[in-house]
DRENDRENDREN-267739 format. One record per residue (C-alpha): z, x, y; residue in one letter. Coordinates in steps of 0.25 Angstrom, whole numbers, padded with zeros to 4 digits, always signed. Each point is the difference from the previous one (the first is absolute). Layout:
<recs>
ZXYA;...
</recs>
This chain:
<recs>
-0021+0396+0275M;+0005+0001-0014R;-0004+0010-0011L;+0001-0001-0015G;-0005+0008-0012T;-0007-0004-0013Q;+0002+0008-0013I;-0012-0001-0009S;+0000+0012-0008Y;+0010+0005-0010F;-0007+0011-0008T;+0008+0011+0005W;+0003+0014-0007P;+0009-0002-0012D;-0002-0015-0001A;+0006-0009-0005P;+0013+0007+0001A;-0002+0004+0014S;-0005-0014+0004I;+0015-0005+0002G;+0006+0011+0008P;-0013+0001+0009T;-0002-0014+0003F;+0015-0001+0003G;-0002+0012+0010R;-0012-0006+0006I;+0008-0013+0003A;+0012+0007+0006Q;-0010+0009+0009D;-0007-0013+0005A;+0013-0007+0003D;+0006+0012+0007A;-0013+0002+0008A;+0002-0014+0006G;-0012-0006-0007M;+0002-0016+0000D;-0006-0003-0014S;-0003+0006-0014L;-0010-0006-0008W;-0006+0002-0014V;-0012-0006-0007M;+0002-0011-0010D;-0009+0005-0011H;+0002+0005-0014F;-0012+0009-0001F;-0004+0009+0011Q;-0011-0005+0008I;-0014+0006+0001S;+0001+0003+0014M;+0010+0010-0003I;-0002+0005-0013G;-0002-0003-0015P;+0007-0011-0006A;+0008+0009-0009E;+0007+0006+0012L;+0015-0003+0002D;+0004-0014+0005M;+0013-0006+0002L;+0004-0015-0001E;+0002-0004+0014G;+0012-0008+0001Y;+0008+0010-0009T;-0005+0011+0009A;+0005-0008+0013L;+0014-0003-0007A;+0001+0015-0003F;-0004+0003+0015A;+0010-0010+0005A;+0011+0008-0007G;-0005+0013+0007Q;-0001-0005+0014T;+0008-0007+0011Q;-0009-0008+0010R;-0015+0002-0004I;-0006-0014-0004Q;-0007-0001-0013L;-0012-0007-0005G;-0013+0000-0009T;-0013+0002+0006M;-0003-0010-0006V;+0004-0008-0013T;-0011-0006-0007G;+0003-0015-0001V;-0005+0000-0015T;+0011+0010-0004Y;+0012-0008+0000R;+0004-0015+0000Y;+0003-0005+0014P;+0015-0004-0003G;+0003+0014-0006V;-0007+0007+0011L;+0008-0007+0011A;+0013+0003-0008K;-0004+0015-0002T;-0003+0001+0015V;+0013-0007+0003T;+0008+0009-0010T;-0007+0013+0008L;+0005-0007+0013D;+0014-0002-0004V;+0002+0014-0007L;-0006+0007+0012S;+0008-0007+0010G;-0011-0008+0006G;-0012+0010+0000R;-0010-0007-0009A;-0015-0005+0003W;-0009-0009-0008L;-0013+0007+0000G;-0010-0008-0007I;-0015-0003-0002G;-0011-0006-0009A;+0000+0012-0010A;-0013+0007-0003W;+0002+0011-0011N;-0007-0006-0012E;+0001+0013-0008E;+0015+0000-0001E;+0000-0016-0002H;-0008+0002-0013L;+0007+0012-0004G;+0014-0006+0001L;-0004-0014-0005G;+0002-0006+0014V;-0009-0013+0002P;-0010+0003+0011Y;-0005-0014+0006P;-0012-0001+0008A;+0002+0003+0015L;+0001-0014+0005A;+0010-0003-0010E;+0008+0013+0004R;+0000-0005+0014F;+0006-0013-0004E;+0010+0007-0008R;+0004+0008+0012L;+0001-0012+0009E;+0009-0007-0010E;+0009+0012-0002T;+0002+0001+0016L;+0004-0014-0001Q;+0010+0002-0012I;+0006+0013+0007A;+0002-0007+0013L;+0006-0013-0007Q;+0010+0009-0009M;+0004+0008+0013W;+0004-0013+0007R;+0009-0003-0011G;-0009-0012-0005D;+0002-0003-0014E;-0008-0012-0001S;-0012+0000-0010P;-0013+0007+0003Y;-0012-0006-0005A;-0013+0008+0003G;-0013+0001-0007Q;+0003+0014-0006H;+0015+0001+0000Y;+0011-0011-0003Q;+0014+0003+0002L;+0011-0010-0004T;+0011+0007+0008R;-0003+0012+0009P;+0014+0004+0001L;+0003+0014+0008N;+0014+0005-0001V;+0004+0009+0007P;-0009-0003+0011Q;-0006+0011+0008S;+0008+0008+0011I;-0012-0001+0010T;-0001-0013+0006R;-0007-0009-0001P;-0007+0008-0010H;-0005+0014-0002P;-0013+0002+0009P;-0013-0004-0007I;-0012+0010+0001L;-0013-0004-0005I;-0010+0011-0003G;-0015+0000+0003G;-0010-0004+0010G;-0007-0011-0006G;-0004-0009+0011E;-0001-0014-0006K;+0012+0000-0009K;+0009+0012+0001T;+0002+0000+0015L;+0001-0015+0000R;+0011+0001-0010L;+0007+0011+0010V;-0001-0011+0011A;+0006-0010-0008Q;+0011+0007-0009Y;+0002+0014+0004A;+0008+0009+0009D;-0009+0011+0000A;-0015+0004-0004C;-0004+0014-0005N;-0014+0005+0003I;-0007+0013-0004F;-0003+0010+0011D;-0014-0003+0002M;+0000+0005+0014G;+0005-0007+0013P;-0013-0009+0002A;+0000-0005-0015A;+0015-0003+0000I;-0001-0007+0013T;-0010-0009-0006A;+0010-0004-0011K;+0010-0002+0010Y;-0009-0009+0008D;-0003-0009-0013V;+0016+0000-0003L;+0002-0005+0015R;-0011-0011-0003G;+0008-0004-0013H;+0013-0001+0008C;-0007-0008+0011D;-0005-0010-0011A;+0014-0001-0006L;+0009-0001+0012G;+0006+0014-0003R;+0004+0009+0010N;-0009+0013-0002Y;+0010+0009+0006A;+0010-0004-0010D;-0007+0007-0011I;+0002+0015-0001E;-0014+0008-0001K;+0002+0011-0010T;-0011+0011-0003V;-0001+0009-0013L;-0005+0013+0004S;+0001+0015-0004R;+0005+0012+0008L;+0004+0014-0004T;+0008+0007+0011L;-0002+0016+0002G;-0006+0010+0008D;-0014-0005-0001G;-0003+0009-0012S;-0001-0006-0014P;+0013-0002-0008D;+0003+0005-0014A;-0009-0012-0006T;-0011+0004+0009G;+0001-0012+0010T;-0002+0002+0014P;+0012-0001+0008T;+0002-0005+0015V;+0011+0003+0010S;+0010-0009+0004V;-0006-0002+0014A;-0013-0004-0008E;+0008-0010-0009G;+0006-0006+0013V;-0014-0002+0006E;-0005-0007-0013R;+0012-0009-0001M;-0002-0003+0015G;-0014-0005-0002R;+0005-0009-0011L;+0011-0006+0009A;-0010-0002+0011E;-0007-0010-0009I;+0013-0007-0003G;+0005+0007-0013T;+0015-0001-0001D;+0003+0009-0013H;-0009+0010-0006V;+0003+0004-0014I;-0004+0014-0003L;-0004+0007-0013G;+0003+0016+0001F;-0008+0009-0010A;+0011+0010+0001N;+0011-0010-0002V;+0007+0007-0012A;+0000+0014+0007T;+0014+0004+0004P;+0000-0001+0016G;-0011-0010+0001A;+0008-0009+0008F;+0005+0010+0010D;-0011-0003+0010Q;+0000-0015-0004V;+0013-0002+0007A;-0006+0005+0012E;-0012-0009-0001L;+0010-0012-0002V;+0007+0004+0012R;-0012+0001+0009Q;-0006-0013-0006V;+0012-0009+0001A;-0001-0002+0015P;-0015-0004-0001I;-0001-0016+0003V;-0012-0006-0007P;-0009-0008+0007A;+0004-0015+0002G;+0015+0004-0002R;
</recs>
């Protein structure tokens, strides 16, 4: 079983001057702890589930490029890019550049976008949901075409590219892994089955996650896709400690309890858990994470 981490909060003491050094140290610590992946949100305002919009937020791909230069092996992606934020050809070029400069460690994390507040605030068009899903499917088609090296014109309903040239090509072949975020059963999981290498589901508990996996399996069967080829990822939260609250007031759990929680997710077929840590910026926060990674690594998810 694989473990990653998502960094979603940057309002640390002495920000903004402290953000670069702190984020760099977090990336290095996650890499050294043996974590498989490092993710940042692709938002421009802080999201309401975490705090007010005015809190610090980094642009995702600049942050990942910075993290690439601070690390050696950890994989890098957004959790996830809203399809409305970047033209598809530019997005494919951006992820390719990250892949080339990181030595083949980039992911394309993508979804249909949802945060209307930052769209309106920054002047980004925010079409209706049905159109956003149409744009998402066309974006996936364009990215895959560019990574195949196919420069023929693309003529979609929403996007027209006369020459989707992509040079240099990605180091990761046939392309950087594509992760689609969200659990929508009619459209999102169908797009996962048709185009993606991985899905991402919020940690809703094993029963609810299993129900989403079952829907995904049904889409795979309908499309002739091998369900086992899709990496099942779950976005969760966990703060390791001795059981008492940490400096942020967040209850902590022991490594043993963390292993048990990851084991329950593996039992339903989860391959990769992406964890948010409330104390991520605290020096030494990754000391216990390394032990969690070591104990979780041998666990074989159901179906593997």
